ROMARSE-985133 format. One record per residue (C-alpha): residue in three letters; x, y, z. Coordinates in pm, 1 decimal, decimal comma, padded with zeros to 6 digits. Layout:
# residues N
<resn ALA | X X | Y Y | Z Z>
...
# end
This chain:
# residues 222
<resn MET | X 01595,3 | Y 01397,9 | Z -01305,5>
<resn ASN | X 01245,5 | Y 01475,8 | Z -01147,1>
<resn LEU | X 01141,3 | Y 01140,6 | Z -01013,2>
<resn ILE | X 00869,3 | Y 00943,8 | Z -00795,0>
<resn LEU | X 00982,1 | Y 00632,8 | Z -00589,1>
<resn PHE | X 00646,2 | Y 00441,0 | Z -00558,7>
<resn GLY | X 00520,7 | Y 00164,1 | Z -00379,5>
<resn ALA | X 00349,5 | Y 00006,5 | Z -00069,2>
<resn PRO | X 00475,8 | Y 00026,3 | Z 00266,2>
<resn GLY | X 00779,8 | Y -00190,2 | Z 00279,2>
<resn ALA | X 00810,5 | Y -00207,6 | Z -00111,2>
<resn GLY | X 01210,1 | Y -00107,5 | Z -00061,1>
<resn LYS | X 01176,6 | Y 00239,0 | Z -00155,9>
<resn GLY | X 01428,3 | Y 00346,9 | Z 00150,7>
<resn THR | X 01671,5 | Y 00079,3 | Z 00008,7>
<resn GLN | X 01672,3 | Y 00216,0 | Z -00320,0>
<resn THR | X 01723,7 | Y 00559,5 | Z -00276,8>
<resn GLY | X 02066,4 | Y 00603,8 | Z -00154,1>
<resn SER | X 02162,8 | Y 00454,4 | Z -00470,9>
<resn LEU | X 01953,2 | Y 00721,9 | Z -00714,5>
<resn ILE | X 02108,0 | Y 01003,3 | Z -00492,8>
<resn GLU | X 02473,1 | Y 00866,4 | Z -00558,2>
<resn THR | X 02371,9 | Y 00842,0 | Z -00967,8>
<resn TYR | X 02200,1 | Y 01140,0 | Z -00997,5>
<resn HIS | X 02333,4 | Y 01368,5 | Z -00719,7>
<resn ILE | X 01975,3 | Y 01530,6 | Z -00670,2>
<resn PRO | X 01805,2 | Y 01478,7 | Z -00302,1>
<resn ALA | X 01552,2 | Y 01259,2 | Z -00172,6>
<resn ILE | X 01241,4 | Y 01384,9 | Z -00029,5>
<resn ALA | X 01094,1 | Y 01118,6 | Z 00236,8>
<resn THR | X 00759,5 | Y 01264,9 | Z 00316,7>
<resn GLY | X 00770,0 | Y 01014,4 | Z 00624,3>
<resn ASP | X 01075,4 | Y 01100,9 | Z 00769,1>
<resn MET | X 01016,0 | Y 01456,1 | Z 00757,4>
<resn LEU | X 00661,5 | Y 01392,9 | Z 00939,0>
<resn ARG | X 00799,3 | Y 01136,8 | Z 01195,6>
<resn GLU | X 01107,1 | Y 01421,2 | Z 01236,4>
<resn GLN | X 00853,7 | Y 01719,4 | Z 01312,2>
<resn ARG | X 00685,9 | Y 01436,5 | Z 01573,9>
<resn ARG | X 01041,1 | Y 01400,6 | Z 01726,3>
<resn ALA | X 01070,2 | Y 01791,8 | Z 01699,1>
<resn GLY | X 00715,0 | Y 01843,3 | Z 01899,6>
<resn SER | X 00617,0 | Y 02096,8 | Z 01680,9>
<resn ALA | X 00315,3 | Y 02182,2 | Z 01541,3>
<resn LEU | X 00284,1 | Y 02011,7 | Z 01232,8>
<resn GLY | X 00435,8 | Y 01722,0 | Z 01433,2>
<resn GLU | X 00118,3 | Y 01743,1 | Z 01661,0>
<resn GLN | X -00127,8 | Y 01765,4 | Z 01370,7>
<resn VAL | X -00001,0 | Y 01459,3 | Z 01182,8>
<resn LYS | X 00087,1 | Y 01238,2 | Z 01493,1>
<resn GLY | X -00308,8 | Y 01076,8 | Z 01509,4>
<resn PHE | X -00297,5 | Y 00994,7 | Z 01104,8>
<resn MET | X 00039,1 | Y 00798,3 | Z 01143,7>
<resn ASP | X -00050,0 | Y 00609,7 | Z 01440,2>
<resn ARG | X -00331,8 | Y 00477,6 | Z 01298,6>
<resn GLY | X -00205,1 | Y 00393,1 | Z 00909,7>
<resn GLU | X -00389,3 | Y 00647,8 | Z 00771,9>
<resn LEU | X -00315,3 | Y 00933,9 | Z 00506,6>
<resn VAL | X -00255,0 | Y 01275,6 | Z 00602,9>
<resn PRO | X -00456,2 | Y 01504,4 | Z 00436,0>
<resn ASP | X -00377,8 | Y 01649,5 | Z 00116,6>
<resn ALA | X -00379,4 | Y 01986,0 | Z 00185,9>
<resn LEU | X -00146,6 | Y 01956,2 | Z 00460,7>
<resn MET | X 00077,0 | Y 01729,1 | Z 00249,8>
<resn ILE | X 00066,5 | Y 01977,6 | Z -00046,2>
<resn ASP | X 00203,6 | Y 02282,0 | Z 00158,6>
<resn ILE | X 00465,1 | Y 02071,5 | Z 00290,5>
<resn ILE | X 00623,5 | Y 01935,2 | Z -00046,6>
<resn LYS | X 00569,3 | Y 02282,9 | Z -00214,6>
<resn GLY | X 00796,8 | Y 02442,1 | Z 00058,5>
<resn ARG | X 01049,4 | Y 02162,3 | Z 00027,1>
<resn LEU | X 01058,9 | Y 02172,1 | Z -00350,0>
<resn LYS | X 01151,8 | Y 02574,0 | Z -00353,2>
<resn LYS | X 01476,3 | Y 02484,9 | Z -00176,8>
<resn PRO | X 01768,6 | Y 02565,3 | Z -00371,4>
<resn ASP | X 01891,6 | Y 02167,1 | Z -00363,2>
<resn ALA | X 01607,4 | Y 02092,1 | Z -00500,8>
<resn THR | X 01636,9 | Y 02313,2 | Z -00834,3>
<resn SER | X 01829,2 | Y 02031,3 | Z -01071,1>
<resn GLY | X 01611,4 | Y 01765,1 | Z -00961,6>
<resn PHE | X 01441,2 | Y 01552,9 | Z -00702,7>
<resn ILE | X 01327,7 | Y 01192,5 | Z -00570,2>
<resn LEU | X 00995,1 | Y 01227,0 | Z -00392,4>
<resn ASP | X 00950,8 | Y 00894,9 | Z -00149,8>
<resn GLY | X 00585,4 | Y 00899,3 | Z 00000,7>
<resn PHE | X 00447,5 | Y 01181,7 | Z -00226,4>
<resn PRO | X 00217,1 | Y 01185,5 | Z -00399,7>
<resn ARG | X -00076,7 | Y 00903,0 | Z -00240,9>
<resn THR | X -00353,1 | Y 00998,4 | Z -00401,4>
<resn VAL | X -00444,2 | Y 01122,9 | Z -00772,2>
<resn ALA | X -00555,0 | Y 01450,2 | Z -00608,0>
<resn GLN | X -00187,7 | Y 01500,1 | Z -00471,7>
<resn ALA | X -00052,8 | Y 01404,0 | Z -00823,4>
<resn GLU | X -00247,6 | Y 01686,9 | Z -00979,0>
<resn ALA | X -00128,1 | Y 01921,8 | Z -00720,0>
<resn LEU | X 00190,1 | Y 01815,5 | Z -00765,6>
<resn ASP | X 00189,3 | Y 01830,3 | Z -01172,4>
<resn ALA | X 00020,9 | Y 02214,1 | Z -01147,1>
<resn MET | X 00268,1 | Y 02308,5 | Z -00884,7>
<resn LEU | X 00581,7 | Y 02173,1 | Z -01128,5>
<resn ASP | X 00408,4 | Y 02327,0 | Z -01410,3>
<resn GLN | X 00428,7 | Y 02671,3 | Z -01210,9>
<resn LEU | X 00825,1 | Y 02640,6 | Z -01169,0>
<resn GLY | X 00864,2 | Y 02519,2 | Z -01560,2>
<resn ARG | X 00934,8 | Y 02142,6 | Z -01419,0>
<resn ARG | X 00765,9 | Y 01836,9 | Z -01472,8>
<resn VAL | X 00809,5 | Y 01435,6 | Z -01307,8>
<resn ASP | X 01038,0 | Y 01236,4 | Z -01538,2>
<resn ALA | X 00975,6 | Y 00927,3 | Z -01444,0>
<resn VAL | X 00762,6 | Y 00708,4 | Z -01161,1>
<resn ILE | X 00963,7 | Y 00418,3 | Z -01049,8>
<resn TYR | X 00679,5 | Y 00185,4 | Z -00906,3>
<resn LEU | X 00823,3 | Y -00089,2 | Z -00677,1>
<resn ARG | X 00552,6 | Y -00414,6 | Z -00712,2>
<resn VAL | X 00523,4 | Y -00638,9 | Z -00432,9>
<resn SER | X 00265,2 | Y -00885,4 | Z -00265,7>
<resn ARG | X 00041,9 | Y -00798,0 | Z 00002,3>
<resn GLN | X 00167,2 | Y -01080,0 | Z 00197,5>
<resn VAL | X 00541,4 | Y -01038,5 | Z 00134,8>
<resn LEU | X 00509,2 | Y -00643,1 | Z 00231,5>
<resn ILE | X 00321,0 | Y -00769,3 | Z 00578,0>
<resn ASP | X 00635,5 | Y -01025,1 | Z 00631,0>
<resn ARG | X 00853,4 | Y -00740,5 | Z 00575,7>
<resn LEU | X 00732,9 | Y -00468,6 | Z 00774,8>
<resn SER | X 00602,3 | Y -00682,4 | Z 01089,3>
<resn HIS | X 00953,8 | Y -00804,1 | Z 01059,6>
<resn ARG | X 01129,2 | Y -00457,6 | Z 01079,6>
<resn TYR | X 01336,0 | Y -00281,5 | Z 01336,3>
<resn CYS | X 01506,2 | Y 00077,4 | Z 01341,5>
<resn CYS | X 01781,9 | Y 00181,9 | Z 01532,7>
<resn ARG | X 01626,8 | Y 00509,0 | Z 01755,2>
<resn THR | X 01945,3 | Y 00692,5 | Z 01688,7>
<resn CYS | X 02044,2 | Y 00669,8 | Z 01325,3>
<resn GLY | X 01744,9 | Y 00535,3 | Z 01187,6>
<resn ALA | X 01936,4 | Y 00236,3 | Z 01009,9>
<resn VAL | X 01704,6 | Y -00085,5 | Z 00942,8>
<resn TYR | X 01712,9 | Y -00444,0 | Z 01037,9>
<resn THR | X 01486,8 | Y -00747,9 | Z 00984,7>
<resn PHE | X 01465,0 | Y -00988,9 | Z 01220,4>
<resn THR | X 01269,2 | Y -01319,1 | Z 01266,6>
<resn PRO | X 01026,3 | Y -01334,8 | Z 01574,8>
<resn GLN | X 01231,2 | Y -01542,8 | Z 01764,2>
<resn GLN | X 01590,5 | Y -01326,5 | Z 01676,1>
<resn ALA | X 01344,9 | Y -01024,6 | Z 01813,0>
<resn ARG | X 01323,0 | Y -01154,1 | Z 02166,2>
<resn ASP | X 01654,6 | Y -01052,0 | Z 02217,4>
<resn LEU | X 01741,6 | Y -00783,0 | Z 01986,5>
<resn PRO | X 02129,9 | Y -00667,9 | Z 01946,3>
<resn ARG | X 02236,7 | Y -00312,4 | Z 01933,0>
<resn CYS | X 02262,0 | Y -00110,3 | Z 01595,7>
<resn THR | X 02563,3 | Y -00205,6 | Z 01413,4>
<resn THR | X 02658,7 | Y 00141,3 | Z 01342,5>
<resn ASP | X 02602,6 | Y 00319,2 | Z 01633,1>
<resn GLY | X 02530,9 | Y 00111,9 | Z 01894,3>
<resn GLY | X 02155,3 | Y 00278,2 | Z 01939,0>
<resn GLU | X 01865,4 | Y 00099,4 | Z 02066,0>
<resn LEU | X 01647,9 | Y -00123,5 | Z 01785,0>
<resn TYR | X 01310,1 | Y -00051,1 | Z 01828,4>
<resn GLN | X 00992,7 | Y -00125,8 | Z 01627,2>
<resn ARG | X 00809,9 | Y 00187,1 | Z 01500,8>
<resn PRO | X 00436,8 | Y 00187,9 | Z 01636,7>
<resn ASP | X 00312,8 | Y 00184,2 | Z 01252,0>
<resn ASP | X 00486,8 | Y -00125,6 | Z 01187,0>
<resn ARG | X 00317,9 | Y -00370,0 | Z 01434,4>
<resn PRO | X 00101,6 | Y -00617,2 | Z 01251,8>
<resn GLU | X -00227,2 | Y -00489,8 | Z 01307,7>
<resn ILE | X -00137,9 | Y -00130,7 | Z 01168,2>
<resn VAL | X 00096,8 | Y -00285,7 | Z 00896,3>
<resn ALA | X -00204,5 | Y -00445,0 | Z 00733,1>
<resn HIS | X -00395,6 | Y -00105,8 | Z 00749,5>
<resn ARG | X -00142,9 | Y 00063,8 | Z 00621,3>
<resn ILE | X -00112,2 | Y -00157,8 | Z 00327,8>
<resn ASP | X -00504,4 | Y -00163,9 | Z 00271,2>
<resn VAL | X -00481,1 | Y 00228,6 | Z 00265,4>
<resn PHE | X -00240,6 | Y 00192,2 | Z -00032,1>
<resn LEU | X -00429,5 | Y -00006,0 | Z -00205,1>
<resn THR | X -00747,7 | Y 00188,7 | Z -00180,1>
<resn HIS | X -00647,9 | Y 00523,7 | Z -00216,4>
<resn THR | X -00275,1 | Y 00514,5 | Z -00374,1>
<resn ALA | X -00284,9 | Y 00240,5 | Z -00612,8>
<resn PRO | X -00499,7 | Y 00444,8 | Z -00873,1>
<resn LEU | X -00184,6 | Y 00636,0 | Z -00907,0>
<resn ILE | X -00065,4 | Y 00347,5 | Z -01153,0>
<resn ASP | X -00360,4 | Y 00411,3 | Z -01405,7>
<resn TYR | X -00272,9 | Y 00835,9 | Z -01325,4>
<resn TYR | X 00111,4 | Y 00777,8 | Z -01444,2>
<resn THR | X 00045,3 | Y 00484,2 | Z -01678,5>
<resn ALA | X -00188,8 | Y 00750,5 | Z -01878,0>
<resn GLN | X 00124,1 | Y 00983,9 | Z -01881,4>
<resn HIS | X 00349,2 | Y 00688,9 | Z -02019,2>
<resn LYS | X 00582,3 | Y 00792,4 | Z -01698,8>
<resn LEU | X 00541,3 | Y 00448,3 | Z -01499,5>
<resn GLU | X 00807,1 | Y 00233,6 | Z -01454,0>
<resn ASN | X 00690,1 | Y -00094,5 | Z -01345,2>
<resn ILE | X 00973,7 | Y -00270,3 | Z -01131,1>
<resn ASP | X 00931,4 | Y -00627,9 | Z -00942,7>
<resn GLY | X 01017,5 | Y -00532,5 | Z -00595,8>
<resn GLN | X 01036,5 | Y -00894,0 | Z -00484,8>
<resn MET | X 01385,4 | Y -00950,6 | Z -00663,6>
<resn SER | X 01680,1 | Y -00944,9 | Z -00482,2>
<resn VAL | X 01837,1 | Y -00547,4 | Z -00362,2>
<resn ASP | X 02081,2 | Y -00545,0 | Z -00673,0>
<resn ALA | X 01839,5 | Y -00688,4 | Z -00941,0>
<resn VAL | X 01600,9 | Y -00389,6 | Z -00863,6>
<resn ARG | X 01856,0 | Y -00150,2 | Z -00817,9>
<resn ALA | X 02014,3 | Y -00265,2 | Z -01183,8>
<resn ASP | X 01632,6 | Y -00254,3 | Z -01326,8>
<resn ILE | X 01603,3 | Y 00079,2 | Z -01245,1>
<resn THR | X 01964,9 | Y 00179,5 | Z -01338,9>
<resn ARG | X 01873,2 | Y 00038,3 | Z -01706,5>
<resn ARG | X 01551,5 | Y 00198,6 | Z -01732,4>
<resn LEU | X 01631,1 | Y 00575,0 | Z -01644,3>
<resn SER | X 01947,8 | Y 00531,0 | Z -01831,1>
<resn ALA | X 01732,5 | Y 00448,0 | Z -02103,3>
<resn LEU | X 01450,4 | Y 00712,4 | Z -02055,9>
<resn ARG | X 01785,3 | Y 00979,4 | Z -02060,3>
<resn LYS | X 01904,8 | Y 00832,2 | Z -02401,0>
<resn GLY | X 01573,7 | Y 00885,6 | Z -02529,8>
<resn ALA | X 01534,0 | Y 01250,1 | Z -02394,6>
<resn GLY | X 01869,4 | Y 01312,8 | Z -02536,6>
<resn SER | X 01761,8 | Y 01228,8 | Z -02908,9>
<resn ARG | X 01457,0 | Y 01419,1 | Z -02885,5>
# end
């Protein structure tokens, strides 16, 4: 299946990706992780996107489209993919449709994790990551005063620059302004699966699984 996992920062996209990979045996293509890796590597691309990411702004469409196009051509993505963080604008969605059409493919479903603005701010402002393995943890302000080590590899935990409270609010506003119109775009294509992202992790996973199973059965009967 060719899937898009869609939602504001902090909606839980990364949390749900693992189960989708296990179920459908297709790669997750998380543009945020790709861009952060380029920054850590000090590449030319990393330098190009650094300012946009630190300010919580969207990376320009032309640059993102080139990045995704190259990734989708890799062998592991030929049988399907899970896009996380792309498209973020209608222009990117149109470019993705055109790109896939050239490859004789299409987006099968868009999973939208719907979460309120305040819940998103609370989640992201309390999020910490392991510098070594990237594992994600949530701590209250009191707990954050004396951070533990990563339970996976003992790595140091830190708060990403774009998870600072003042940047978080801006990132969410950018999503609402530029990315939310994609809801209408994919609804018009009858591809949007609107999921309550404020349910428990297991409940969200079960809802996604149920909906995608129904889609596959429907496709098989046609």
